[in-house]
C-alpha positions in Angstrom: 125.6 129.4 105.9 122.8 131.8 106.3 120.4 132.7 108.9 118.2 129.4 109.1 114.7 130.9 109.0 113.1 128.2 107.0 110.7 127.1 109.9 108.9 130.2 110.2 108.8 131.0 106.7 107.8 127.8 104.8 104.6 127.3 105.7 103.7 131.0 105.9 101.0 132.8 103.5 104.3 134.8 102.2 105.7 131.9 100.0 104.5 131.1 96.7 105.8 128.5 94.4 106.8 129.2 91.3 105.7 126.6 88.7 107.7 127.9 85.8 109.8 131.2 85.5 107.8 132.0 82.7 105.3 133.9 85.1 107.8 136.2 85.9 108.3 137.0 82.7 109.8 141.0 82.1 110.9 141.1 85.8 114.4 142.2 86.4 116.2 140.4 89.3 119.2 140.9 91.1 121.3 137.5 91.9 123.8 137.1 94.4 126.8 136.5 92.6 129.2 134.3 95.1 125.7 132.4 96.4 125.0 131.0 92.6 128.8 130.6 91.7 129.0 128.0 94.8 125.9 126.6 93.9 127.2 125.6 90.6 130.1 124.3 91.9 128.4 122.3 94.3 125.9 121.0 92.0 127.9 120.5 88.6 130.8 117.4 89.1 130.6 113.9 87.7 128.9 110.8 89.6 132.4 110.8 91.7 132.0 114.1 92.9 135.3 115.4 90.2 134.2 119.1 89.2 134.2 120.1 85.7 137.5 121.1 84.6 139.9 121.9 81.8 142.7 120.8 80.1 145.1 122.3 82.5 142.9 121.1 85.4 141.1 124.2 86.2 137.7 124.2 87.7 135.1 125.1 85.4 131.6 124.1 86.7 130.9 127.2 88.0 131.7 128.6 84.3 129.2 126.3 82.7 126.8 127.0 85.7 126.9 130.9 85.1 126.9 130.6 81.0 124.0 128.0 80.5 122.1 128.9 83.7 121.9 132.2 82.8 120.6 131.5 79.2 117.6 129.6 80.8 117.0 132.5 82.7 116.8 135.0 79.6 114.9 132.5 77.9 112.2 132.5 80.2 112.1 136.3 79.9 113.8 137.2 83.2 116.2 139.8 83.0 119.3 138.8 85.5 121.8 141.2 87.4 124.5 139.7 89.2 125.6 141.3 92.0 129.1 140.2 93.7 130.6 141.0 97.3 133.1 143.3 98.1 134.8 143.6 101.1 133.2 141.4 104.1 132.5 142.8 107.5 135.0 142.2 109.9 132.5 140.6 111.9 132.3 137.6 109.2 135.7 136.7 109.8 135.2 133.5 112.0 132.4 132.6 109.7 134.6 133.0 106.4 137.4 130.8 108.8 134.6 128.0 109.8 133.9 127.6 106.2 137.3 127.5 105.1 137.9 124.6 107.8 134.7 122.5 106.5 136.1 123.0 102.7 139.5 121.4 104.2 137.6 118.2 106.3 135.3 117.6 103.7 138.0 117.6 101.2 140.0 115.0 103.6 136.9 113.0 103.9 136.4 112.9 99.9 140.0 111.8 99.5 139.2 108.8 101.8 135.8 107.9 100.4 137.3 107.9 96.9 140.2 105.7 97.9 137.8 103.2 99.6 135.2 103.2 96.6 132.5 105.1 98.5 131.5 107.3 95.5 128.0 108.2 96.7 129.6 109.5 100.3 132.3 110.9 97.8 130.2 113.1 96.1 128.2 114.5 98.9 131.7 115.4 100.2 133.0 116.6 97.0 130.0 119.5 97.1 131.5 120.9 100.5 134.9 121.4 98.9 134.4 124.3 96.2 136.3 127.3 96.9 135.7 130.6 94.7 139.4 132.3 93.9 139.7 135.7 92.9 140.6 134.6 88.9 137.4 132.7 89.0 135.5 135.8 90.0 137.1 137.6 87.6 136.8 135.2 84.6 133.1 135.0 85.7 132.4 138.6 85.5 134.4 138.9 82.1 131.7 136.1 80.9 128.6 138.1 81.9 130.2 141.2 80.4 130.8 139.1 76.9 127.1 138.0 77.1 126.0 141.2 77.9 124.2 140.5 81.0 125.2 143.3 83.7 126.7 143.1 86.9 127.2 145.1 90.0 130.2 145.5 92.8 129.1 145.5 95.9 131.0 147.5 98.6 130.6 144.6 100.9 127.9 142.1 101.2 126.0 141.5 97.8 123.0 140.4 99.5 122.8 144.0 101.0 123.2 145.6 97.7 120.8 143.3 95.8 118.2 144.1 98.4 119.1 147.8 98.3 118.5 147.8 94.5 115.1 145.8 94.8 113.9 148.3 97.9 114.5 151.3 95.4 112.6 149.2 93.0 115.7 149.2 90.1 115.2 145.5 90.1 111.9 143.5 91.2 113.5 141.0 93.6 116.8 139.4 95.2 118.1 135.9 94.1 119.6 133.8 96.6 118.9 130.9 98.5 119.6 131.9 102.0 117.1 134.1 103.7 119.5 136.8 104.7 118.4 138.4 102.1 115.1 139.4 104.0 117.0 140.7 106.8 118.6 143.2 104.6 115.2 144.0 103.7 114.3 142.8 100.4 110.9 143.2 99.4 111.2 140.0 97.6 113.0 136.9 97.8 113.2 134.5 94.7 114.9 131.0 96.3 115.8 128.3 93.9 116.5 130.1 90.8 119.8 129.7 90.0 119.8 125.9 90.7 116.4 124.1 90.4 115.1 120.7 88.8 115.9 117.5 90.8 117.7 117.5 94.1 118.7 114.5 96.0 117.6 114.4 99.5 120.4 114.1 102.2 121.2 110.3 103.0 118.4 109.1 101.2 118.3 107.5 97.3 115.0 109.8 96.8 115.1 112.9 94.3 112.4 115.6 94.4 111.4 118.5 92.1 112.2 121.7 93.5 110.6 124.7 92.2 111.4 128.3 92.8 109.8 130.1 95.4 109.0 133.6 95.9 108.9 135.1 99.5 107.1 138.5 100.3 108.7 140.4 103.0 105.7 142.2 104.0 103.6 139.3 104.1 106.1 137.6 106.0 106.5 140.4 108.8 102.5 140.6 109.2 101.7 136.6 109.2 104.3 136.6 112.2 103.3 139.6 114.0 106.5 141.2 113.8 108.8 144.1 112.4 111.7 143.7 110.2 113.9 144.9 113.3 112.2 142.2 115.4 113.1 139.5 112.6 116.9 140.6 112.8 116.7 140.0 116.4 115.0 136.6 115.7 118.0 135.9 113.3 120.5 136.9 115.7 119.3 134.5 118.5 119.4 131.6 116.1 123.1 132.4 114.5 124.1 134.8 111.4 126.7 135.1 109.3 128.3 137.3 112.0 127.5 135.3 115.1 127.3 131.5 113.7 126.5 129.8 116.9 123.3 132.0 118.2 122.5 131.8 121.4 122.4 127.6 122.2 119.2 125.9 123.3 117.0 128.9 121.3 115.1 127.1 117.9 113.4 129.3 115.6 109.6 129.1 117.3 111.7 130.1 120.9 113.3 132.7 119.2 110.0 133.9 117.9 107.9 133.8 120.7 110.9 135.3 123.0 110.9 138.5 120.7 107.2 138.9 120.5 106.9 138.5 124.0 109.6 140.7 125.4 109.7 143.0 122.0 113.3 143.1 121.4 116.8 140.9 122.0 118.0 142.7 125.1 114.8 142.2 126.7 114.8 138.5 125.7 118.1 138.0 126.7 117.5 139.1 130.4 115.2 135.8 130.5 118.1 133.8 129.9 120.5 134.8 132.4 123.0 131.3 131.7 122.7 132.2 127.9 126.3 132.3 126.5 126.4 135.9 124.4 129.7 136.2 123.0 128.8 138.9 120.2 128.3 142.6 119.9 124.9 142.0 118.8 124.3 146.0 118.3 127.2 145.8 115.8 125.4 142.8 113.8 121.8 144.7 113.7 123.9 147.8 112.1 125.0 145.4 109.3 121.5 144.5 108.6 120.1 147.4 109.1 122.6 150.1 107.7 124.8 147.9 105.5 127.3 149.6 102.9 125.9 149.9 99.4 126.7 152.0 96.7 124.2 153.6 93.9 127.4 153.8 91.4 125.5 151.1 89.2 124.1 151.0 85.5 121.5 148.5 84.9 122.1 147.7 81.0 121.6 145.0 78.8 123.5 144.7 75.6 123.5 142.2 72.6 126.0 139.4 73.4 129.4 139.6 71.7 129.8 135.9 70.5 133.5 136.3 69.7 134.3 137.2 73.2 132.3 134.6 74.7 133.7 132.0 72.2 137.3 133.0 73.4 136.7 132.8 76.8 134.8 129.7 76.7 136.5 127.7 74.0 139.6 129.1 73.4 140.7 129.5 77.3 138.8 126.7 78.5 138.4 124.0 76.4 134.5 124.4 76.0 132.7 122.7 73.2 132.7 125.1 70.2 129.1 123.7 69.0 127.7 123.8 72.2 128.7 127.1 73.0 127.8 128.3 69.4 124.3 126.7 69.7 123.9 128.2 73.8 124.9 131.9 72.6 122.5 131.6 69.8 119.7 131.0 72.0 120.8 133.9 74.1 120.6 136.1 71.0 117.4 134.8 69.9 116.1 135.7 73.4 117.6 139.1 73.4 115.7 139.8 70.2 112.3 138.4 71.3 112.6 140.4 74.6 113.2 143.8 73.0 110.5 143.0 70.1 107.4 141.6 72.4 105.1 144.3 71.6 103.5 143.5 75.3 106.8 145.1 76.7 108.3 147.0 74.2 111.6 148.3 74.3 111.2 150.4 77.2 110.1 147.2 79.3 113.2 145.6 78.4 115.8 148.4 79.0 114.1 149.0 82.7 113.2 147.1 85.6 
């Protein structure tokens, strides 16, 4: 789900639209792996909502998105590092259960829409049915390894690990669709990177161009006149993955006003005596302020292993050999050009 901070962020000077990813050439970015894979599962589908599948009926939308989009990013001059979730916090159990229930409900609606010939509705419901299995994640990691693209296994939340790496300076920014990365203290958040281009507006036959955008945490906090800790309190009022419902009746602007007026969540809640607070906000704060992270990672890019990529995609998952070979060649060329570019040099390629 992620926290709904859009209303407070989208029109602030802390947000900058990136018209072309080549503006960020030479930057190392930590991509929320699960977030990206779910985006690929949702977006890469047939017109009726059916995902890409191999000859054995196994879903391959995530592999297609990971392979081709990563190559596009590298060709743009970005150096991607994927970060994958570890064990979720116990407080996230409710959100995980609700997501599973939503997938099941969406699947029922999808199947009914297919039977009744409502193809456009079917695709909409299908986008919410994606489920990542352990096998799908493991294969994604094997593919990245074959492509020479590094990945990091987080001890818990991938966004927290990516934010930690960005705060240390090992990467330049976190990449995710969710604003939670800001709560985890990333200095920069890049959105609309793993899936961009044209996107259909919900319920309308209208498509809009989606451009990558950069959110600077320090500028955002200055614009809102709050601290990062206060931003976390605002998020808890609105609802996070650890308290999905938040406080009923409190929207983004009201939450901002309450926290700015009263200083913190405890004082704000005293002014809402009828508010239902069935969550431990102190534990939620601790997850954002001091999440489990690790220093046990190495960020190194390697020349792609063409044969290993072919074995995974062509031999195992029935991808087109011609398309895969052409794409791998693009990847090899992008790496070689990146390493040889005089303005960056070898050190610039292999460091942040």
